[in-house]
N, C-alpha and C positions, 0 to 999 in steps of 0.2 A: 621076366624079373628073376626067375630061378637061375637062368643062364648067367645073368649079370652077377648074382650073388656067388655062384660057383666060381666064376672067373675071378672075382675079387679075392676069394679064399685061396685059390691056386696061386695068384700073384703074390699075396702076402706070404704064403708058405715058401714060394720060390725065392723071395727076397731075404728070408731069415738067415740062411747061411752067409749071404753077403754082409748082412749087418753084424753077425757074430765075428766074421773075419775083419770087418772094418774097425772093431774095437781095438785091434792090435796094429792098425794102420797108422797113417800120419794124422795127428790131431793136435791142434794148437788152440787152446782156449782163448789166447789173446786175439785170435782172428774173429771171435764172436763178439759183436758190438753190444754195448749196454743199451743203446737206442739206435734205431735206423728207420729210414723210410725209403720206399722204392717206387719207381714208375717205369712203365714199359708198354710196348705194343707188339702186335703180332700179325702175321698173315695167316688167315684161318680158312679152312675148308669145312663147310657144314653139310653133312649128309642127313637129310630129313626123310623119315618114312611118313611122317604126318602130312607134309605138304608135297610128298612124292617128287622130290627134286634135290639136286646138289648145287652148291654154288660157293663162291669165295668172297671174302670180305676182310676187314681189319678188326682187331679187337684191342681193347685198352685195359690195362691193369695197374693198380696202385695200392699202396698200403703202408703200414708202419708196424713196428714191433719193439718190445723191450725184453731184455734178459737180465736176470739177477740171481741172487743166491750164491751158494758155494760153487766156484768155477763157472758161474753163469749157467747153471744147469736148468733153471726154470725160466720159461718164456711165455709171453702172450703176444700173439700176432693178429692183426686184422688185415685181410686181403680182400679186394673187390675187383671183379672182372666183368666187363660188359661188352656187348657187340650188337650190331644191327646187320642183318643178313637179308639181302634182296635176291630172290630167285628169278632169273631172267626167263626161264622156260615157261612159267605159268603166272608170273607176276606176284607170287606170294612173298611175304616178308615175315621175319621172326626177329624179335628183340629179346635178348637174354641179359640177365644181370644176376650174378652170384656174389654174395658176401659171406666170407668165412671168418670166424673167430677161432683161433687155435690156442689151446692151453697145452703147453708142451713141456716135457721133461727130456733133457739132453744128457747123454752119457758119452763124453768124448765126441766122436763124429756121428754117433747114432742118436736118434730121437724118436719119441713115441708120445702121442697125445690125443686129446679130444677135440673134435671139430663141432662148432655150433653154426649152423648154416641158415641163411635166408636167401630165397630164390624167387625171381620174378620171370614170367614168360608171357609175351604178348604176340599173338599170331594173326596175320591177315592172309586170306587165301580165297581163290575163286570157289564157287559152290560146285557140288556134284549134282547138277540139275536133273540129269537123266537117270541117276541112281545106279550107274554101272560100276561104282567103286573107284572111279578115277575123276580127279578134279578137271573141270572144263578148261581147255587150253585157250579158248578164244573169249573168255569172260573176265571182266575186271575183278580184281581181288576185293574182298569185303572183310571188314573187321570180324574176326571169328572167335577168338578166345583170349582171355586174360586170366592169369592165375598167379597167386603169391603163396609160397609155402615156407615153412620152417622145418628144420630137422637137425639130427645129430649123427655123428659118426666117429671114425677113428682116422688118425693120420700117423704115418711112420715113414722113416727115410734115413738116409745117411749123406753126409757131406764130408768128403775125404780131401784133405789138403795134399796136393801133388807136389807143389813147390810153395815157397813163401808167398808167391804172387798169384797162384792159380789153384783151383779146386774143381772137383767134379761132384755131382750130386744126383740122387734119385729120390723122388718124393711121391708117395701114394696116399690118396685119401679116398675113403669109402663112406658115403653119406646116405642115410635113409630118411625119408620124409616122415615127420611125426604129426604135423598139423597143417591143414589147409586154412590159410588166413582169409583168402578171398578168391572166388572163382566166378567166371562170367563167360557165357557163350551168347553171341549175337542171336536174337530172335528165339531163344530157348525159353521154355516155361520157367518162371522164377518163383521163389518163395516170398513170404511177406517181408523178409529182410533184404530182398534184392539179389540173393544168391540164386544160382541156377539149380534146378532140380537134378540136372545131370551131374554125375560124379566126375570131377576133374582133379587131377593131381600131377605133380612132378614126382616121378618114381625114384628109385635108387640111382645114385650118381657115383661113378667111379672115375677118378682123375689119376693119370699117370704122367709124371713130369720128370724128365731127365735132361741134364745139361751141364754147364760149367760156368765158372766165374773167373775173371781176371782183374787184379787190382790195377787201377789206373793211376792212383797216387799212393804214397807210402802209408798213409794213415786212414783215409776216410772214404774214398770214392772207388766203387767197384762196378764193372760191367758184367751183366748176366746174359746168357744166351742159352737156348735149348729148344726142345720139342715137347709139346704137351698134348695129350689126348684125353678128352672128356666124353664119357658115354653115359647117357641117362635115358630113362623111359618117361614118356608123357602118356597119362592114362585118361581116357575119355569114355565114360560109361562102360567100364571094364575092358575096353579095348586098349592095348598097350602098343605104343609106337616107339620104335628105337630111333634115338637121335644121337648123332656123333659129331663132335667138333675137334678137329686136329689143327694145331697151330704151331708155327715156327716163330719164336719171339726173340726180342732183344730189349734189354732194359738197363737202368742204372740204379744203384743202391748207394745211399749216403749213410754212413754209420759212425758213431762215436763211442768210445769206451771210457768209462769213468772209474 
């Protein structure tokens, strides 16, 4: 967790000179829509320390947002991303869902804001019957864990207009869990309210997203493409597992200016 926090600080510090430079770069407030919605999908690689395996799958993301105020400088966005990952090596599976609400202030091509996050994680995995620290390869996976968390964090980035029809961007979010809403481990001791006595949480999450966009029509339709890496920790009884999802994505955004 300390390493993740340090990595987040270093990335934010490294980005600041780029953001300051971008204030003097190409910026066109008319290219920021008053209202938009987007949908997309990606090819993702999930590296899981928790289920001791790596595998690939697809992910889906969608959301909407509004901008208003002077020069459309204030925005609110809701984005949701989810994926189901099946690990062929040992039959494990992980279902993830992240929903982020962004409250954002934009100055030209640079923006900074608050993120309010809701996350869900559901894991099925084979047991470690012999206690050697490795999941059994020849045993069917069982429902293992389900956890729902909420948290808050920061988001910053820049979107630089290269031409009238194309732009490039980088977006960084760092989110820390503040409340465990629900936690469950199969066959674990439970309290009177049905929660497990084991401590389960989704730890700090760091998202790094960079890519570009190309206008497909003159006024309202845009294609987005890029690469995103999400790193998070899953904590079970004070043991932290590093989880990483890397995805190449493609999407469409429809937006209108009022």
